[in-house]
C-alpha positions in Angstrom: 0.0 0.0 0.0 1.4 3.4 -1.0 1.6 6.3 1.5 -1.1 8.2 -0.4 -3.4 5.1 -0.3 -2.8 4.9 3.5 -3.6 8.6 3.9 -6.8 8.2 1.8 -8.1 5.8 4.5 -8.4 8.8 6.8 -10.8 10.7 4.5 -14.0 9.5 6.3 -14.8 11.3 9.5 -14.7 8.0 11.5 -11.6 6.2 10.4 -9.1 3.7 11.9 -7.0 6.4 13.5 -10.1 7.8 15.3 -11.2 4.3 16.3 -7.7 3.5 17.7 -7.7 6.8 19.6 -11.1 6.0 21.1 -10.0 2.4 22.0 -7.4 3.9 24.3 -10.1 5.6 26.3 -9.3 9.0 24.9 -11.9 11.7 24.0 -12.7 13.1 20.5 -14.3 16.5 19.9 -15.7 17.7 16.6 -15.2 21.4 15.7 -16.9 23.5 13.0 -14.5 26.2 11.8 -10.9 26.8 11.0 -10.9 29.7 13.4 -11.1 27.4 16.4 -7.5 26.7 17.7 -7.1 22.9 17.5 -3.9 23.2 19.6 -5.9 23.9 22.8 -8.0 20.8 22.3 -5.0 18.6 21.3 -2.8 19.5 24.2 -5.6 18.2 26.5 -5.0 14.8 25.0 -8.3 15.2 23.1 -8.5 14.6 19.4 -10.0 17.5 17.4 -11.5 16.6 14.1 -13.1 19.0 11.6 -16.9 18.4 11.3 -18.0 17.2 8.0 -21.0 15.4 6.6 -19.7 13.3 3.7 -22.2 10.7 2.5 -25.3 12.8 3.2 -27.7 12.3 0.4 -30.9 14.0 1.7 -31.8 16.3 4.6 -35.5 15.9 5.6 -34.7 16.5 9.3 -32.3 19.3 8.4 -34.9 21.0 6.2 -37.6 20.7 8.9 -35.5 22.3 11.7 -33.3 24.7 9.7 -35.4 25.3 6.6 -34.4 24.3 3.0 -33.1 27.8 2.4 -30.1 27.4 4.7 -26.8 26.1 3.4 -26.8 22.3 2.7 -23.6 21.8 4.8 -25.3 22.8 8.0 -28.5 20.8 7.1 -26.3 17.7 6.3 -24.5 18.0 9.6 -27.8 18.2 11.5 -29.1 15.3 9.5 -26.2 13.0 10.3 -26.3 14.1 14.0 -29.9 13.0 14.0 -29.0 9.6 12.4 -26.5 9.1 15.3 -23.5 9.1 12.8 -21.6 11.4 15.2 -22.1 9.2 18.2 -18.4 8.4 18.4 -17.8 12.1 19.4 -17.6 13.2 23.0 -18.7 16.7 22.2 -18.6 19.5 19.7 -17.0 23.0 19.7 -18.5 25.7 17.5 -18.2 29.4 17.1 -20.0 32.4 15.6 -18.4 31.9 12.2 -21.7 32.5 10.5 -25.4 32.7 11.4 -26.2 29.3 9.9 -23.5 27.5 11.9 -24.7 29.2 15.1 -28.2 27.9 14.4 -26.8 24.5 13.6 -25.2 24.5 17.1 -28.5 25.5 18.7 -30.4 22.8 16.8 -27.8 20.1 17.7 -28.1 21.0 21.4 -31.9 20.9 21.2 -32.4 17.8 19.0 -29.3 15.6 19.3 -27.3 16.8 22.3 -23.8 15.7 23.1 -22.3 15.4 26.6 -20.1 18.4 25.9 -20.9 21.6 24.0 -19.0 24.8 23.7 -19.5 27.8 21.5 -16.6 30.3 21.1 -17.0 34.0 20.4 -14.6 35.2 17.6 -14.4 38.9 16.7 -15.2 40.0 13.1 -12.2 42.2 12.6 -8.6 42.5 13.8 -7.4 45.2 16.2 -5.4 45.5 19.4 -8.7 45.4 21.3 -10.1 42.3 19.5 -6.8 40.5 19.8 -6.8 41.0 23.5 -10.5 40.0 23.7 -9.9 36.9 21.7 -7.0 35.9 23.9 -9.4 36.0 26.9 -11.9 33.8 24.9 -9.1 31.2 24.5 -8.4 31.4 28.2 -12.1 30.8 28.9 -12.1 27.8 26.5 -9.0 26.4 28.1 -10.5 26.6 31.6 -13.8 25.1 30.4 -11.9 22.1 29.0 -10.0 21.7 32.2 -13.2 21.8 34.3 -15.3 19.6 32.1 -12.7 16.9 31.5 -10.9 17.2 34.8 -7.5 17.9 33.4 -4.7 20.5 33.6 -3.4 22.1 30.5 0.3 22.9 31.0 1.7 26.0 29.2 4.9 24.2 28.3 3.0 21.3 26.8 1.0 23.8 24.8 4.2 25.2 23.4 5.2 21.7 22.3 1.9 21.2 20.6 2.2 24.5 18.7 5.6 23.2 17.4 3.9 20.0 16.2 1.2 22.0 14.4 3.7 24.4 12.9 5.7 21.5 11.6 2.5 20.2 9.9 1.9 23.6 8.3 5.5 23.7 7.1 5.2 20.2 5.5 1.9 21.2 3.8 3.5 24.4 2.5 6.4 22.3 1.1 3.8 20.0 -0.6 2.0 23.0 -2.1 5.2 24.5 -3.4 5.8 21.4 -5.6 2.6 22.4 -7.4 4.4 25.5 -8.9 6.2 23.1 -11.3 5.2 22.9 -14.9 4.5 19.2 -14.3 3.3 19.0 -10.7 3.9 15.7 -9.0 0.5 15.7 -7.2 -3.0 16.6 -8.2 -5.6 18.8 -6.5 -7.7 15.7 -5.8 -4.8 14.0 -4.0 -4.1 17.2 -2.0 -7.7 17.3 -0.8 -7.4 13.7 0.4 -4.3 14.6 2.3 -5.9 17.6 3.9 -9.0 15.6 4.8 -6.6 13.2 6.6 -4.8 16.1 8.4 -8.1 17.3 10.0 -9.1 13.7 11.0 -6.1 12.0 12.6 -3.5 12.8 15.4 -1.0 15.4 14.2 2.1 13.4 15.0 0.9 10.5 12.9 -0.2 12.8 10.1 3.2 14.5 10.1 5.0 11.1 9.8 2.8 10.2 6.8 3.3 13.6 5.2 7.1 13.4 5.6 7.1 9.9 3.9 4.9 11.3 1.1 7.3 14.2 0.5 10.3 11.8 0.4 8.7 9.6 -2.2 6.9 12.3 -4.3 9.8 13.0 -6.5 9.7 9.4 -7.7 6.4 10.1 -9.2 6.1 11.2 -12.8 4.9 14.8 -13.1 1.4 15.5 -14.4 1.6 16.9 -17.9 -1.7 15.9 -19.5 -3.8 18.9 -18.5 -5.1 21.9 -20.5 -5.2 24.6 -17.8 -3.9 25.4 -14.4 -6.7 26.2 -12.0 -7.1 28.1 -8.7 -10.1 27.0 -6.7 -11.7 29.7 -4.4 -14.7 29.6 -2.1 -16.6 28.2 0.8 -16.6 24.8 2.6 -15.3 22.1 0.3 -14.1 18.7 1.6 -15.0 16.5 -1.4 -12.0 15.2 -3.4 -14.7 14.0 -5.9 -15.6 17.6 -6.7 -12.0 18.5 -7.6 -11.7 15.2 -9.5 -14.6 16.3 -11.8 -12.6 19.4 -12.7 -9.4 17.5 -13.2 -11.0 14.8 -15.3 -12.1 17.5 -17.7 -8.5 18.8 -18.2 -8.1 21.4 -15.4 -5.4 20.8 -12.9 -6.0 22.5 -9.5 -2.6 23.8 -8.5 -3.6 26.2 -5.7 -6.7 27.2 -3.7 -8.2 29.6 -1.2 -10.4 27.2 0.8 -11.1 26.7 4.5 -9.8 23.1 4.2 -6.9 24.4 2.1 -4.6 27.4 2.4 -6.8 29.2 4.9 -6.3 26.2 7.2 -2.5 25.9 7.3 -0.8 28.8 5.5 0.0 31.0 8.6 2.2 29.9 11.4 1.9 30.5 15.2 4.7 32.7 16.6 6.6 30.3 18.9 8.4 33.2 20.7 5.2 34.7 22.3 3.1 33.6 25.2 1.2 30.6 23.6 -2.3 31.8 24.2 -1.4 35.3 22.9 0.3 33.7 19.9 -2.7 31.5 19.1 -5.1 34.4 19.4 -2.9 36.4 17.0 -2.5 33.6 14.5 -6.1 32.5 14.3 -7.6 36.0 14.2 -5.0 37.4 11.8 -4.6 34.4 9.4 -5.7 34.5 5.8 -9.4 35.2 6.4 -12.7 34.2 5.0 -15.6 36.7 4.4 -16.7 36.4 8.1 -13.9 38.9 8.8 -15.3 42.3 7.8 -11.9 44.0 7.5 -10.2 41.4 5.4 -11.5 41.6 1.8 -8.5 43.5 0.4 -6.0 41.1 2.0 -8.0 38.2 0.7 -7.9 39.6 -2.8 -4.2 40.4 -2.5 -3.5 36.8 -1.4 -5.5 35.4 -4.3 -3.8 37.6 -6.9 -0.4 36.7 -5.5 -1.2 33.0 -5.7 -2.4 33.4 -9.3 1.0 34.8 -10.2 3.1 32.4 -8.1 1.4 29.3 -9.3 1.0 30.4 -13.0 -2.8 30.1 -12.9 -4.7 30.1 -16.2 -8.2 30.5 -14.7 -10.1 30.7 -11.4 -13.1 28.6 -10.4 -15.2 30.3 -7.8 -17.3 27.8 -5.9 -19.9 28.9 -3.4 -22.4 27.1 -1.3 -26.0 27.9 -2.2 -27.6 30.2 0.4 -24.2 31.2 1.8 -24.7 34.8 2.9 -21.0 35.4 3.3 -19.6 34.1 0.1 -22.2 35.5 -2.3 -21.1 39.2 -1.9 -17.4 38.2 -1.5 -17.4 36.4 -4.9 -19.4 39.3 -6.5 -16.5 41.7 -5.5 -13.8 39.2 -6.4 -15.3 38.8 -9.9 -14.8 42.5 -10.5 -11.1 42.3 -9.5 -10.5 39.3 -11.8 -12.2 41.1 -14.7 -10.0 44.1 -14.1 -6.9 42.0 -14.4 -8.1 39.9 -17.4 -8.2 36.7 -15.4 -10.8 34.2 -16.7 -13.1 32.8 -14.1 -16.0 30.4 -13.7 -18.7 31.0 -11.0 -20.2 27.7 -9.7 -23.0 27.6 -7.2 -23.1 24.3 -5.5 -24.8 22.2 -2.8 -22.7 20.4 -0.2 -24.1 17.1 -1.6 -22.5 16.3 -4.9 -25.7 16.7 -6.9 -26.0 18.3 -10.3 -22.7 16.9 -11.4 -23.9 16.8 -15.0 -24.5 20.5 -15.2 -21.3 21.2 -13.4 -19.3 19.1 -15.9 -20.9 20.9 -18.8 -19.9 24.3 -17.4 -16.4 23.3 -16.5 -15.9 21.7 -19.9 -17.0 24.9 -21.6 -14.6 26.9 -19.3 -11.7 24.6 -20.2 -12.4 25.2 -23.9 -12.3 28.9 -23.3 -9.0 28.7 -21.5 -7.5 26.5 -24.3 -8.5 29.0 -26.9 -6.7 31.9 -25.2 
């Protein structure tokens, strides 16, 4: 079995690594947003895994409690919670990342409660005041974990965990850098599988697998049979199959701005600062999503820089239907791409991979446009 095949086994939310962790009597918490510092959970010897709802095909219960005009990711999560598919979790940690996730948290507590719930307040912009406020939110979260799970979180141990997570970020950046090549040795589909593993298994084990993958990756033949280099931008996306559709039609995804992507790992935690202060600064000031009201220009700058660095031919903007944050963000981003003569395709999608036929038609047309340039 290849390293990548082993990593692929961690794509499901409940995988062998999670089962082994649970078999040792340890706790597992699901968290809903990349703004929640995993390090504080992990240092407590609790496994943090990013909440997903892969395999959800319909949402009758989600529609009833959240309405069919909320994003399908939140409806799918509520649906799977109702079907007891999250019963291996010992609790959930959420935040005010958007109104729909906040309502998801309320509905889970009402309809399918766990033994532990926590919702974190995260400011919507960055300043000295909000950084200090967020640091105190992290202190409250740390104390809550200590009280609920009867543990003591040591500051020195937290520093060690930050190093582990920073090492993971460095390895992922190294992997992404390989995609700048004319013939990248790894596809966007494979990258999404690796990232899905990284948010599902203990970080030390993930880092070991990633190091092995990087050692062997140069043995692979580079990918040359593609017609366009694509940047993928947008909201919640954890489906390798979605990227595979694009790549099967001739587009190679070489870079992204996704919450399970660059927005998850690109920025490091400053290891010279007080750990809680450093975590507050990193998570609040990282490459942002549209929930941060002061970050649009920085997000655009990041996207434009990545387009240049990775020699991108076209941008695919994917947004979840009924997402109140990404609709205006993409509207503004389209104008910037037009100004710079960068071709783009705007795809509205559901969390469930439905409507694949229509998506294929539009992506295929986009590929033809890029080839004709």
